[in-house]
C-alpha positions in Angstrom: -20.0 23.9 -54.1 -20.9 25.6 -51.7 -20.1 25.0 -48.1 -23.5 25.1 -45.6 -23.8 26.1 -42.1 -25.7 23.7 -39.7 -28.5 26.3 -39.7 -28.5 25.9 -43.5 -28.5 22.2 -43.6 -31.2 22.2 -41.4 -33.6 24.7 -43.5 -32.8 22.5 -46.6 -33.3 19.0 -45.6 -36.8 20.4 -43.9 -37.7 21.9 -47.2 -36.6 18.5 -48.9 -38.4 16.9 -47.1 -42.1 18.6 -47.6 -41.4 19.2 -51.1 -41.9 14.9 -51.4 -45.4 15.6 -49.7 -46.5 18.6 -52.2 -45.2 16.7 -54.9 -47.4 14.0 -54.5 -50.4 16.0 -53.7 -49.9 18.0 -56.8 -50.1 15.1 -58.9 -53.4 14.6 -57.3 -54.2 18.2 -57.5 -58.2 18.1 -58.3 -58.8 15.8 -55.1 -57.2 18.1 -52.7 -59.8 19.3 -50.0 -59.6 23.0 -50.5 -61.3 25.8 -48.6 -61.4 29.7 -49.0 -59.0 31.6 -46.6 -59.7 34.8 -48.4 -59.7 36.3 -51.5 -57.9 34.6 -54.0 -55.9 33.3 -50.8 -56.6 29.2 -50.7 -55.4 27.2 -48.0 -55.5 23.4 -48.5 -54.8 20.2 -47.4 -51.4 19.9 -48.7 -50.2 23.6 -47.4 -51.0 22.3 -44.0 -49.6 19.2 -44.3 -46.3 20.3 -45.6 -46.5 23.0 -42.8 -46.3 20.4 -40.5 -43.5 18.7 -42.0 -41.5 21.6 -41.7 -42.2 22.3 -38.1 -41.4 18.8 -36.9 -38.0 19.3 -38.6 -37.2 22.6 -37.3 -38.4 22.2 -33.8 -36.6 18.6 -33.5 -33.4 20.4 -34.9 -33.4 23.4 -33.0 -36.3 23.2 -30.0 -35.5 26.3 -28.4 -36.0 28.9 -31.3 -39.1 30.4 -32.4 -41.2 29.8 -35.8 -43.4 32.4 -37.7 -45.2 30.5 -40.1 -48.1 31.4 -42.8 -50.8 28.8 -42.0 -50.5 28.4 -37.7 -48.8 31.9 -36.9 -45.8 32.5 -34.9 -44.9 29.8 -32.2 -42.9 31.5 -29.6 -39.6 29.8 -28.4 -37.4 30.0 -25.2 -34.6 31.7 -27.1 -36.5 34.9 -28.4 -33.5 35.8 -30.8 -33.7 33.2 -33.4 -36.9 33.1 -35.6 -37.6 30.8 -38.7 -40.4 32.4 -40.8 -41.9 29.8 -43.2 -44.4 29.6 -46.0 -44.7 26.1 -46.9 -46.2 26.6 -50.4 -46.1 30.0 -51.8 -47.8 30.1 -55.1 -50.6 28.0 -53.7 -53.1 29.3 -56.4 -50.6 28.5 -59.2 -50.8 24.9 -57.2 -54.0 24.2 -56.8 -55.0 25.3 -60.7 -52.0 22.6 -61.9 -49.5 25.4 -63.1 -46.1 24.2 -62.0 -44.5 27.1 -60.7 -44.7 27.0 -56.7 -42.1 27.2 -54.0 -41.2 26.2 -50.4 -39.8 29.3 -48.6 -37.6 29.1 -45.4 -35.6 32.2 -43.6 -34.0 32.4 -40.4 -34.0 35.6 -38.8 -31.9 37.0 -35.3 -32.9 40.1 -34.1 -34.4 41.5 -37.1 -31.4 40.3 -39.4 -31.8 37.8 -42.0 -29.3 35.0 -41.8 -30.1 32.7 -44.1 -32.7 31.9 -46.7 -34.0 29.0 -48.7 -36.4 28.7 -51.8 -37.3 25.3 -53.3 -39.1 25.0 -56.5 -39.5 21.0 -56.1 -41.0 20.7 -60.0 -37.8 22.0 -61.4 -35.6 21.1 -58.4 -34.3 24.2 -58.2 -32.9 24.9 -54.6 -31.8 28.6 -54.2 -29.7 29.1 -50.8 -27.9 31.9 -49.5 -26.4 32.8 -46.2 -25.5 36.5 -44.9 -21.9 37.1 -46.2 -21.5 33.9 -47.6 -23.3 34.7 -51.4 -26.2 33.1 -53.2 -26.3 29.6 -54.9 -28.6 27.5 -57.4 -28.2 23.9 -56.7 -24.5 25.0 -55.1 -23.6 26.9 -58.4 -22.5 30.8 -57.3 -25.6 33.1 -58.9 -25.4 36.9 -59.1 -27.9 39.6 -60.3 -28.0 40.5 -63.6 -25.3 43.2 -65.1 -28.0 44.3 -67.6 -27.9 48.7 -67.4 -30.4 49.8 -70.0 -34.1 49.9 -68.4 -35.5 49.6 -72.3 -34.1 45.8 -72.4 -34.9 44.9 -68.6 -37.4 42.2 -67.3 -39.5 43.2 -65.0 -41.6 41.5 -62.7 -45.1 41.9 -60.2 -47.4 41.3 -58.0 -50.8 41.6 -59.9 -53.8 42.6 -57.5 -56.7 40.8 -57.6 -60.4 41.2 -56.2 -61.0 43.8 -53.6 -56.8 43.9 -52.5 -55.9 47.1 -51.6 -52.6 47.4 -53.6 -55.3 47.8 -56.5 -55.5 51.5 -55.9 -52.0 52.5 -57.5 -51.3 49.1 -59.5 -52.8 50.3 -62.5 -50.5 53.5 -62.7 -47.7 51.8 -61.8 -47.6 49.0 -64.4 -48.8 51.7 -67.2 -45.3 53.7 -66.0 -43.0 50.7 -66.0 -44.5 49.4 -69.0 -43.4 52.6 -70.7 -40.0 51.8 -70.3 -38.7 48.3 -70.0 -38.5 45.2 -72.6 -41.4 43.3 -70.5 -43.3 42.7 -67.2 -44.0 39.2 -66.2 -46.5 38.1 -63.3 -45.4 34.4 -62.3 -47.7 34.1 -58.9 -45.0 33.1 -56.7 -42.8 36.4 -54.7 -40.1 34.1 -53.8 -39.5 32.4 -56.8 -39.6 36.0 -58.6 -36.7 37.2 -55.9 -35.1 34.5 -56.4 -35.2 34.9 -60.4 -33.6 38.3 -59.8 -31.3 36.9 -57.6 -30.2 34.5 -60.6 -30.1 37.3 -63.2 -33.3 36.0 -65.2 -35.3 39.2 -64.2 -33.8 42.5 -63.5 -36.4 43.6 -61.0 -39.5 43.2 -59.2 -42.0 44.8 -57.3 -45.1 43.9 -55.0 -47.4 45.1 -52.4 -48.3 43.6 -49.3 -46.2 40.8 -49.1 -46.0 39.0 -45.7 -42.4 38.3 -44.1 -42.6 34.7 -45.2 -43.3 35.5 -49.0 -40.1 37.5 -49.0 -37.7 36.7 -46.1 -35.4 34.2 -47.4 -35.8 36.2 -51.3 -34.3 39.4 -49.8 -31.3 37.7 -48.6 -30.9 36.1 -51.9 -31.0 39.0 -54.1 -28.8 40.9 -51.7 -26.0 38.0 -51.5 -26.6 38.0 -55.7 -25.2 41.5 -55.8 -28.6 43.1 -55.9 -30.9 45.9 -54.1 -33.6 45.6 -51.7 -35.9 48.6 -50.6 -39.4 49.9 -49.9 -41.3 52.3 -51.3 -42.7 53.9 -47.8 -39.5 53.7 -46.4 -36.4 51.1 -45.9 -36.1 51.0 -42.2 -37.9 47.9 -42.1 -38.5 46.2 -45.3 -40.9 43.0 -43.2 -43.4 46.1 -42.3 -46.6 46.6 -44.5 -45.6 48.4 -48.4 -44.4 47.9 -51.5 -40.9 45.8 -51.6 -38.9 46.9 -55.0 -35.6 44.8 -55.8 -33.1 44.8 -58.9 -29.9 44.9 -60.2 -27.4 47.7 -58.9 -28.4 49.7 -62.1 -32.2 49.1 -62.8 -33.2 48.9 -59.0 -32.5 52.9 -58.7 -34.5 53.6 -61.8 -37.4 51.1 -61.4 -38.0 52.5 -57.8 -38.0 56.2 -59.6 -40.6 55.0 -61.4 -43.0 53.6 -59.2 -42.2 56.6 -56.7 -43.6 59.0 -59.6 -47.2 57.4 -59.1 -47.2 56.0 -55.9 -48.5 58.4 -53.0 -45.9 58.1 -49.8 -48.7 57.3 -47.8 -50.1 54.3 -50.1 
């Protein structure tokens, strides 16, 4: 069984408490009050309730630390170094359509470094956790990226652009190029779980343009601690900056990135 730090225990407790609220709302999804936040990006009463629960748990445990939350933005803390990065409901569109593939994502950062991450899928009761230097775990069982080396047998996940999303400009060329070389491409609609699935060896690689810090911070640490590689087509100096995130196992990652770079202008 994985030994968790006090910080990680706080994160797990917050995720589990928020999950109880989300699962109740998921059972009555057709009755949720939904407002349109932007193109294909819905925010629901369930989302806001879950975020408030997580906020209260994290603030109670570490009142001096800051928070960056998807719905309510940044909440400064007296101690500027530590920052919780929270997506209370990743996969909102799946959730609102009754599709049981969504998650809660919580990361802890200090000075730009990711120290700990939690991605929790309440429907499947799968809790992915990682701490810097301590490995990645699924329900307290150690996980590692796949050992697949052949790109032709690799399963690759991606984010599919919708409506007028800016990433649409290059996505068709990217997908066609990757599809020519791999066994299959999947679009599951929840980036935090795509990253967790790469960490667990269920997918061999993943790419998506336009992710926000709360979508990917916890997942990035999961992939790294499971032995995978993480980069950004526009440059690896700041993975949280605007751009295209690429991850994979040590053999698939460089080849997937090379395929994407062939068809993606550097300034994209």
